[in-house]
All heavy atoms as an XYZ file, in Angstrom:
684
protein
N       0.794     -1.188     -0.024
C       0.015      0.008      0.031
C       0.898      1.230     -0.048
O       1.863      1.344      0.717
C      -0.880     -0.026      1.211
C      -1.978      1.036      1.252
S      -3.227      0.657      2.471
C      -3.532      2.242      3.073
N       0.496      2.266     -0.795
C       1.225      3.441     -0.870
C       1.115      4.262      0.349
O       0.061      4.361      0.986
C       0.867      4.257     -2.134
N       2.169      4.936      0.699
C       2.122      5.797      1.885
C       1.332      7.097      1.521
O       1.221      7.404      0.385
C       3.561      6.181      2.305
O       4.144      7.071      1.369
N       0.889      7.808      2.523
C       0.333      9.156      2.351
C       1.223     10.050      1.586
O       0.724     10.791      0.696
C      -0.005      9.601      3.756
C      -0.211      8.353      4.532
C       0.838      7.427      3.988
N       2.446     10.014      1.846
C       3.422     10.965      1.199
C       3.477     10.533     -0.294
O       3.531     11.445     -1.189
C       4.824     10.789      1.813
N       3.507      9.316     -0.654
C       3.504      8.899     -2.069
C       2.229      9.423     -2.709
O       2.393      9.885     -3.851
C       3.543      7.301     -2.132
C       3.532      6.703     -3.562
C       4.685      6.445     -4.156
C       2.362      6.648     -4.276
C       4.684      5.845     -5.482
C       2.367      6.145     -5.511
C       3.489      5.770     -6.116
O       3.532      5.256     -7.483
N       1.070      9.212     -2.110
C      -0.108      9.749     -2.738
C      -0.130     11.178     -2.916
O      -0.603     11.749     -3.893
C      -1.377      9.242     -1.934
C      -1.542      7.698     -2.040
O      -1.290      7.143     -3.088
N      -2.050      7.124     -0.955
N       0.406     11.887     -1.950
C       0.468     13.420     -2.024
C       1.425     13.775     -3.164
O       1.220     14.726     -3.939
C       0.979     14.023     -0.717
O      -0.042     13.804      0.318
N       2.508     13.063     -3.282
C       3.520     13.314     -4.356
C       2.885     13.011     -5.720
O       3.085     13.759     -6.666
C       4.790     12.463     -4.113
N       2.099     11.908     -5.804
C       1.430     11.594     -7.051
C       0.454     12.741     -7.430
O       0.414     13.153     -8.566
C       0.679     10.360     -6.858
C      -0.176      9.927     -8.085
C       0.412      9.226     -9.203
C      -1.534     10.282     -8.160
C      -0.368      8.968    -10.291
C      -2.269     10.001     -9.334
C      -1.709      9.261    -10.312
O      -2.534      9.031    -11.472
N      -0.203     13.231     -6.401
C      -1.130     14.359     -6.673
C      -0.417     15.624     -7.237
O      -0.798     16.311     -8.123
C      -1.963     14.728     -5.490
C      -2.929     13.586     -5.116
O      -3.340     12.745     -6.049
O      -3.363     13.592     -3.923
N       0.801     15.912     -6.588
C       1.615     17.084     -7.055
C       2.081     16.864     -8.462
O       2.081     17.755     -9.222
C       2.823     17.209     -6.111
N       2.471     15.560     -8.857
C       2.872     15.297    -10.206
C       1.704     15.542    -11.142
O       1.938     16.199    -12.199
C       3.309     13.873    -10.313
C       4.687     13.683     -9.516
C       3.454     13.406    -11.774
C       5.112     12.232     -9.318
N       0.548     15.045    -10.845
C      -0.608     15.197    -11.762
C      -1.018     16.667    -12.031
O      -1.482     17.062    -13.039
C      -1.872     14.402    -11.382
O      -2.274     14.838    -10.058
C      -1.534     12.853    -11.234
N      -0.718     17.521    -10.904
C      -0.949     18.909    -10.952
C       0.164     19.737    -11.595
O       0.004     20.909    -11.950
C      -1.292     19.535     -9.612
C      -2.529     19.071     -8.957
C      -2.824     19.912     -7.691
N      -1.689     20.163     -6.783
C      -1.250     19.362     -5.776
N      -1.960     18.291     -5.499
N      -0.174     19.636     -5.094
N       1.332     19.097    -11.682
C       2.496     19.794    -12.228
C       3.022     20.793    -11.166
O       3.697     21.833    -11.553
N       2.881     20.480     -9.894
C       3.255     21.400     -8.857
C       4.644     21.041     -8.353
O       4.895     20.347     -7.427
C       2.266     21.285     -7.683
C       2.395     22.360     -6.644
O       3.494     22.956     -6.597
O       1.429     22.642     -5.934
N       5.655     21.665     -9.030
C       7.087     21.377     -8.721
C       7.390     21.723     -7.358
O       8.145     21.012     -6.652
C       7.983     22.162     -9.640
C       7.848     21.719    -11.121
O       7.137     20.745    -11.409
O       8.534     22.372    -11.948
N       6.932     22.863     -6.790
C       7.273     23.289     -5.494
C       6.768     22.354     -4.425
O       7.475     21.992     -3.438
C       6.781     24.744     -5.197
C       7.610     25.717     -6.014
O       8.754     25.518     -6.360
O       6.932     26.783     -6.385
N       5.488     21.949     -4.504
C       4.880     21.020     -3.526
C       5.629     19.716     -3.640
O       5.927     19.103     -2.533
C       3.401     20.831     -3.827
N       5.998     19.229     -4.811
C       6.675     17.977     -4.920
C       8.086     18.109     -4.299
O       8.485     17.258     -3.500
C       6.844     17.586     -6.381
C       7.439     16.195     -6.517
C       6.591     15.044     -6.487
C       8.799     16.039     -6.572
C       7.189     13.827     -6.557
C       9.252     14.731     -6.725
C       8.538     13.725     -6.626
N       8.818     19.170     -4.451
C      10.121     19.371     -3.921
C      10.034     19.339     -2.390
O      10.855     18.647     -1.703
C      10.647     20.728     -4.321
C      12.120     20.935     -3.896
C      12.731     22.221     -4.523
N      12.856     22.144     -5.957
C      12.141     22.746     -6.835
N      11.107     23.517     -6.441
N      12.302     22.553     -8.141
N       9.059     19.908     -1.768
C       8.831     19.883     -0.340
C       8.648     18.492      0.191
O       9.148     18.048      1.210
C       7.736     20.907      0.080
C       8.063     22.331     -0.079
C       6.898     23.179      0.226
C       7.239     24.704     -0.042
N       6.099     25.528      0.048
N       7.744     17.771     -0.487
C       7.425     16.425     -0.106
C       8.688     15.473     -0.225
O       8.911     14.682      0.646
C       6.361     15.754     -0.967
C       4.923     16.236     -0.735
C       4.008     15.932     -1.821
C       4.458     15.566      0.560
N       9.481     15.613     -1.273
C      10.676     14.882     -1.443
C      11.639     15.203     -0.443
O      12.363     14.320      0.135
C      11.270     15.211     -2.790
C      12.402     14.253     -3.389
C      11.857     12.881     -3.470
C      12.761     14.764     -4.725
N      11.824     16.480      0.069
C      12.681     16.840      1.075
C      12.237     16.412      2.502
O      13.076     16.102      3.367
N      10.946     16.298      2.667
C      10.380     15.849      4.006
C      10.268     14.404      4.192
O      10.045     14.035      5.363
C       9.033     16.623      4.176
N      10.411     13.610      3.183
C      10.189     12.139      3.299
C      11.335     11.415      2.681
O      11.222     11.072      1.449
C       8.870     11.802      2.692
C       7.709     12.452      3.266
N       7.071     11.989      4.404
C       6.987     13.590      2.871
C       6.090     12.779      4.715
N       5.973     13.801      3.819
N      12.360     11.235      3.446
C      13.504     10.438      2.915
C      13.030      9.049      2.354
O      12.231      8.357      2.978
C      14.446     10.290      4.137
C      14.067     11.342      5.068
C      12.556     11.573      4.848
N      13.591      8.726      1.228
C      13.269      7.435      0.566
C      12.033      7.503     -0.342
O      11.770      6.501     -0.970
N      11.384      8.596     -0.335
C      10.145      8.747     -1.191
C      10.487      8.477     -2.714
O       9.703      7.876     -3.385
C       9.521     10.163     -0.974
C       8.250     10.426     -1.772
C       7.119      9.375     -1.367
C       7.812     11.862     -1.578
N      11.714      8.912     -3.034
C      12.076      8.663     -4.522
C      12.185      7.247     -4.948
O      12.056      6.877     -6.039
C      13.429      9.392     -4.867
C      14.627      8.720     -4.134
C      14.879      9.073     -2.684
O      14.020      9.857     -2.155
O      15.787      8.550     -2.143
N      12.233      6.307     -3.860
C      12.381      4.901     -4.235
C      11.070      4.175     -3.992
O      10.907      2.949     -4.290
C      13.427      4.266     -3.228
C      14.814      4.789     -3.589
C      15.883      4.056     -2.853
N      17.120      4.088     -3.528
C      17.456      3.561     -4.675
N      16.541      3.003     -5.382
N      18.577      3.615     -5.257
N      10.105      4.773     -3.338
C       8.833      4.096     -2.965
C       8.073      3.699     -4.255
O       8.004      4.396     -5.270
C       8.017      5.022     -2.155
C       6.853      4.296     -1.446
C       6.173      5.206     -0.446
O       6.851      6.100      0.180
O       4.998      4.989     -0.272
N       7.398      2.616     -4.135
C       6.474      2.132     -5.265
C       5.105      2.153     -4.675
O       4.791      1.824     -3.496
C       6.854      0.683     -5.579
C       8.292      0.644     -6.274
C       8.431     -0.841     -6.752
N       9.799     -0.886     -7.346
C      10.164     -0.473     -8.551
N       9.178     -0.069     -9.315
N      11.391     -0.590     -9.040
N       4.127      2.549     -5.511
C       2.806      2.725     -5.132
C       1.967      1.603     -5.580
O       2.315      0.667     -6.389
N       0.681      1.638     -5.182
C      -0.283      0.638     -5.489
C      -1.515      1.245     -6.163
O      -2.607      0.878     -5.822
C      -0.712     -0.130     -4.254
C       0.420     -0.978     -3.682
C       0.964     -2.030     -4.621
O       0.176     -2.636     -5.377
O       2.182     -2.310     -4.612
N      -1.312      2.196     -7.093
C      -2.416      2.814     -7.769
C      -3.073      1.797     -8.670
O      -2.387      0.963     -9.320
C      -1.885      4.028     -8.520
C      -1.184      5.005     -7.586
C      -1.262      6.368     -8.154
N      -2.590      6.942     -8.312
C      -3.202      7.590     -7.337
N      -2.832      7.665     -6.224
N      -4.415      8.020     -7.645
N      -4.361      1.734     -8.678
C      -5.110      0.777     -9.446
C      -4.682      0.806    -10.956
O      -4.531     -0.209    -11.489
C      -6.635      0.982     -9.373
C      -7.030      0.786     -7.813
C      -7.401      0.210    -10.307
C      -8.450      1.039     -7.523
N      -4.595      2.038    -11.469
C      -4.240      2.101    -12.912
C      -2.828      1.818    -13.293
O      -2.489      1.621    -14.412
C      -4.646      3.539    -13.382
C      -3.797      4.712    -12.851
C      -4.225      5.232    -11.489
O      -5.091      4.507    -10.885
O      -3.736      6.249    -11.064
N      -1.935      1.760    -12.214
C      -0.568      1.523    -12.468
C       0.109      0.954    -11.222
O       0.818      1.640    -10.516
C       0.160      2.770    -12.901
C       1.433      2.541    -13.722
C       2.123      1.328    -13.886
C       2.127      3.433    -14.412
N       3.216      1.529    -14.700
C       3.270      2.820    -15.031
C       1.997      4.799    -14.762
C       4.218      3.492    -15.790
C       2.916      5.453    -15.526
C       4.012      4.796    -16.006
N      -0.085     -0.338    -10.931
C       0.432     -0.934     -9.734
C       1.927     -1.019     -9.784
O       2.589     -1.218    -10.805
C      -0.204     -2.302     -9.634
C      -0.592     -2.631    -11.087
C      -0.885     -1.296    -11.641
N       2.579     -0.868     -8.609
C       4.036     -1.109     -8.442
C       4.813     -0.030     -9.186
O       5.957     -0.286     -9.439
C       4.479     -2.471     -8.818
C       5.804     -2.849     -8.193
O       6.047     -2.505     -7.150
N       6.557     -3.550     -8.932
N       4.303      1.104     -9.426
C       4.975      2.126    -10.181
C       5.734      3.086     -9.264
O       5.321      3.402     -8.143
C       4.010      2.953    -11.093
N       6.780      3.643     -9.685
C       7.620      4.566     -8.926
C       7.018      6.034     -9.375
O       6.436      6.203    -10.363
C       9.073      4.520     -9.199
O       9.339      4.851    -10.608
C       9.650      3.203     -8.934
N       7.418      7.035     -8.535
C       7.021      8.373     -8.837
C       7.683      8.820    -10.156
O       7.091      9.585    -10.853
C       7.393      9.239     -7.590
C       6.455      8.996     -6.403
C       7.067      9.718     -5.175
C       5.042      9.389     -6.627
N       8.847      8.296    -10.387
C       9.553      8.742    -11.614
C       8.749      8.246    -12.872
O       8.604      9.005    -13.776
C      10.944      8.104    -11.623
C      11.820      8.366    -12.873
C      11.913      9.852    -13.158
C      13.130      7.709    -12.787
N       8.198      7.101    -12.766
C       7.329      6.651    -13.881
C       6.145      7.519    -14.021
O       5.810      7.835    -15.210
C       6.893      5.188    -13.601
C       8.032      4.200    -13.764
C       7.589      2.782    -13.403
O       7.478      2.550    -12.173
O       7.424      2.054    -14.355
N       5.536      7.940    -12.956
C       4.325      8.852    -13.024
C       4.815     10.203    -13.561
O       4.078     10.754    -14.471
C       3.722      9.000    -11.708
C       3.071      7.719    -11.117
N       2.172      7.063    -11.903
C       3.299      7.142    -10.034
C       1.736      6.020    -11.124
N       2.414      6.015    -10.000
N       5.967     10.674    -13.147
C       6.411     12.000    -13.648
C       6.629     11.896    -15.210
O       6.257     12.890    -15.916
C       7.702     12.390    -12.926
N       7.197     10.838    -15.655
C       7.432     10.659    -17.078
C       6.042     10.540    -17.775
O       5.869     11.178    -18.843
C       8.328      9.398    -17.346
C       9.708      9.778    -16.889
C       8.252      9.017    -18.788
C      10.608      8.498    -16.781
N       5.153      9.704    -17.276
C       3.875      9.527    -17.909
C       3.151     10.898    -18.057
O       2.480     11.156    -19.093
C       3.033      8.612    -17.070
C       1.688      8.270    -17.673
C       0.527      8.867    -17.320
C       1.381      7.361    -18.658
N      -0.493      8.367    -18.058
C       0.009      7.439    -18.966
C       2.122      6.478    -19.420
C      -0.646      6.643    -19.822
C       1.546      5.716    -20.395
C       0.127      5.781    -20.554
N       3.213     11.791    -17.078
C       2.510     13.042    -17.044
C       3.335     14.109    -17.686
O       3.036     15.396    -17.563
C       2.014     13.436    -15.660
C       0.895     12.626    -15.281
C       1.059     11.555    -14.323
C      -0.407     12.749    -15.771
C      -0.010     10.791    -13.899
C      -1.504     11.990    -15.360
C      -1.241     11.023    -14.449
N       4.559     13.785    -18.262
C       5.401     14.774    -18.930
C       5.952     15.843    -17.946
O       5.954     17.046    -18.322
C       4.736     15.371    -20.098
C       4.435     14.321    -21.164
N       5.333     13.888    -22.159
C       3.225     13.695    -21.399
C       4.740     13.031    -22.882
N       3.477     12.824    -22.475
N       6.143     15.476    -16.731
C       6.582     16.434    -15.791
C       8.159     16.352    -15.640
O       8.716     15.743    -14.766
C       5.971     16.198    -14.335
C       4.499     16.338    -14.326
C       4.034     17.793    -14.737
O       4.754     18.733    -14.520
N       2.846     17.827    -15.335
N       8.888     16.983    -16.572
C      10.272     16.843    -16.741
C      11.035     17.333    -15.521
O      12.071     16.756    -15.024
C      10.816     17.493    -17.981
C      10.210     16.814    -19.251
O       9.824     15.659    -19.203
N      10.187     17.572    -20.331
N      10.569     18.482    -14.926
C      11.318     19.033    -13.814
C      11.249     18.200    -12.638
O      12.180     17.946    -11.914
C      10.764     20.439    -13.448
C      11.194     21.440    -14.534
O      12.164     21.301    -15.254
O      10.514     22.496    -14.591
N      10.099     17.529    -12.371
C       9.905     16.655    -11.270
C      10.715     15.334    -11.578
O      11.303     14.792    -10.655
C       8.394     16.336    -11.064
C       7.713     17.539    -10.513
C       8.193     15.138    -10.098
C       6.173     17.463    -10.345
N      10.714     14.848    -12.747
C      11.564     13.667    -13.047
C      12.964     13.995    -12.832
O      13.647     13.111    -12.235
C      11.343     13.275    -14.586
N      13.519     15.184    -13.135
C      14.880     15.527    -12.847
C      15.110     15.519    -11.339
O      16.207     15.108    -10.811
C      15.220     16.857    -13.414
C      15.516     16.741    -14.866
C      16.001     18.130    -15.422
N      15.870     18.131    -16.812
C      14.825     18.719    -17.515
N      13.935     19.396    -16.884
N      14.790     18.682    -18.845
N      14.175     16.040    -10.585
C      14.336     15.991     -9.069
C      14.406     14.610     -8.529
O      15.258     14.303     -7.693
C      13.100     16.669     -8.415
C      12.924     18.106     -8.572
C      11.610     18.604     -7.903
O      11.386     18.319     -6.699
N      10.867     19.386     -8.675
N      13.636     13.728     -9.158
C      13.644     12.333     -8.650
C      14.948     11.595     -8.976
O      15.573     10.903     -8.232
C      12.451     11.558     -9.259
C      11.142     11.875     -8.552
C       9.949     11.510     -9.487
C      11.112     11.192     -7.231
N      15.421     11.859    -10.212
C      16.745     11.295    -10.616
C      17.869     11.764     -9.768
O      18.714     11.008     -9.352
C      16.942     11.465    -12.164
C      15.957     10.703    -12.928
C      18.426     11.131    -12.539
C      15.831     11.074    -14.467
N      17.823     13.097     -9.524
C      18.940     13.700     -8.639
C      18.803     13.144     -7.254
O      19.816     12.993     -6.623
C      18.721     15.235     -8.671
C      19.132     15.891    -10.006
O      19.751     15.219    -10.841
O      18.813     17.037    -10.156
N      17.600     12.760     -6.813
C      17.493     12.247     -5.426
C      17.865     10.727     -5.389
O      17.870     10.162     -4.311
C      16.033     12.462     -4.954
N      18.053     10.120     -6.492
C      18.405      8.631     -6.545
C      17.307      7.758     -6.844
O      17.352      6.581     -6.445
N      16.230      8.196     -7.592
C      15.146      7.346     -7.930
C      15.711      6.137     -8.776
O      16.620      6.289     -9.572
C      14.155      8.075     -8.752
N      15.131      4.963     -8.550
C      15.584      3.791     -9.385
C      15.280      3.891    -10.775
O      14.279      4.361    -11.182
C      14.852      2.617     -8.710
C      13.617      3.222     -8.038
C      13.997      4.628     -7.661
N      16.313      3.461    -11.615
C      16.178      3.536    -13.017
C      16.007      2.146    -13.655
O      16.057      1.968    -14.862
C      17.433      4.180    -13.630
C      17.655      5.649    -13.151
C      18.921      6.153    -13.737
C      16.497      6.519    -13.449
N      15.731      1.105    -12.813
C      15.613     -0.270    -13.304
C      14.149     -0.439    -13.798
O      13.223      0.302    -13.551
C      15.964     -1.236    -12.182
C      15.114     -1.065    -10.908
O      14.680      0.072    -10.606
O      14.862     -2.041    -10.164
N      14.025     -1.555    -14.504
C      12.707     -1.946    -15.086
C      11.766     -2.207    -13.995
O      12.117     -2.755    -12.902
C      12.787     -3.126    -16.035
N      10.433     -1.877    -14.188
C       9.425     -2.235    -13.184
C       8.387     -3.163    -13.748
O       8.596     -3.714    -14.811
C       8.757     -0.878    -12.861
O       8.046     -0.364    -14.005
C       9.760      0.161    -12.315
N       7.315     -3.327    -12.974
C       6.350     -4.299    -13.412
C       5.350     -3.787    -14.454
O       4.305     -4.406    -14.652
N       5.629     -2.646    -15.154
C       4.738     -2.177    -16.161
C       4.743     -3.288    -17.329
O       5.585     -4.114    -17.435
C       5.188     -0.896    -16.703
O       6.514     -0.958    -17.248
N       3.709     -3.232    -18.119
C       3.630     -4.193    -19.173
C       3.695     -3.420    -20.501
O       2.903     -2.610    -20.834
C       2.231     -4.824    -19.134
C       2.009     -5.675    -17.888
C       3.031     -6.747    -17.765
O       3.370     -7.392    -18.789
N       3.524     -7.071    -16.648
N       4.686     -3.821    -21.311
C       5.774     -4.690    -21.032
C       6.795     -4.000    -20.066
O       6.917     -2.825    -19.995
C       6.457     -4.921    -22.377
C       6.203     -3.704    -23.042
C       4.898     -3.168    -22.675
N       7.600     -4.847    -19.312
C       8.494     -4.256    -18.346
C       9.477     -3.441    -19.133
O       9.966     -3.823    -20.160
C       9.166     -5.493    -17.766
C       8.240     -6.629    -17.956
C       7.490     -6.370    -19.271
N       9.729     -2.252    -18.568
C      10.711     -1.321    -19.110
C      11.185     -0.377    -18.112
O      10.564     -0.139    -17.043
C      10.165     -0.573    -20.395
C       8.848      0.312    -20.124
S       8.305      1.139    -21.635
C       7.781     -0.171    -22.645
N      12.259      0.231    -18.302
C      12.843      1.219    -17.407
C      12.085      2.477    -17.508
O      11.460      2.763    -18.589
C      14.330      1.438    -17.667
O      14.469      2.140    -18.867
C      15.166      0.183    -17.569
N      12.171      3.457    -16.464
C      11.553      4.738    -16.709
C      11.995      5.475    -17.924
O      11.315      6.145    -18.609
C      11.836      5.454    -15.481
C      11.989      4.316    -14.420
C      12.668      3.183    -15.163
N      13.355      5.392    -18.188
C      13.947      6.042    -19.370
C      13.431      5.474    -20.682
O      13.189      6.212    -21.616
C      15.422      5.968    -19.314
C      16.008      6.767    -18.070
C      17.560      6.602    -18.044
C      15.534      8.155    -17.973
N      13.219      4.179    -20.721
C      12.610      3.543    -21.946
C      11.181      4.083    -22.010
O      10.738      4.334    -23.189
C      12.554      2.010    -21.848
C      13.952      1.385    -21.973
C      13.954     -0.117    -21.631
O      13.333     -0.548    -20.677
N      14.616     -0.930    -22.462
N      10.422      4.193    -20.921
C       9.068      4.780    -21.001
C       9.094      6.122    -21.548
O       8.252      6.545    -22.353
C       8.431      4.681    -19.621
C       7.074      5.316    -19.501
C       5.972      4.464    -20.221
N       5.855      3.211    -19.426
C       5.223      2.121    -19.976
N       4.702      2.205    -21.131
N       5.096      1.087    -19.227
N      10.117      6.918    -21.101
C      10.142      8.294    -21.498
C      10.396      8.415    -23.083
O       9.831      9.169    -23.770
C      11.349      9.034    -20.839
N      11.179      7.464    -23.595
C      11.466      7.423    -25.071
C      10.197      7.083    -25.735
O       9.811      7.585    -26.769
C      12.508      6.440    -25.404
C      14.019      6.899    -25.067
C      14.992      5.745    -25.250
C      14.372      8.183    -25.920
N       9.461      6.090    -25.170
C       8.239      5.665    -25.800
C       7.164      6.738    -25.833
O       6.440      6.968    -26.780
C       7.722      4.483    -25.013
C       6.327      3.976    -25.507
C       5.635      2.875    -24.619
O       5.483      3.222    -23.489
O       5.474      1.788    -25.152
N       7.210      7.593    -24.752
C       6.216      8.671    -24.628
C       6.525      9.848    -25.487
O       5.648     10.710    -25.748
C       6.084      9.060    -23.148
C       5.650      8.041    -22.198
S       3.986      7.668    -22.134
C       3.243      9.266    -21.786
N       7.810      9.963    -25.836
C       8.165     11.121    -26.614
C       8.555     12.248    -25.706
O       8.288     13.337    -25.785
């Protein structure tokens, strides 16, 4: 189950609120590595969501914070960077 911080970060991503996201990332160590349980995209990292919603600044924040770049459970399995290439 996703933490409240993950859900708040997801909401900031969908709104494109870089400042709110930066505050959450700073206040919750390890948030950049957390995986969520959203119905539409289970086991996804926040980096994957940032890429999906074309939030490049937030994606950069996550990468700088050490977000995992390995393949996840998406179908087909791919890394967040492969997803970014796919999304354009």
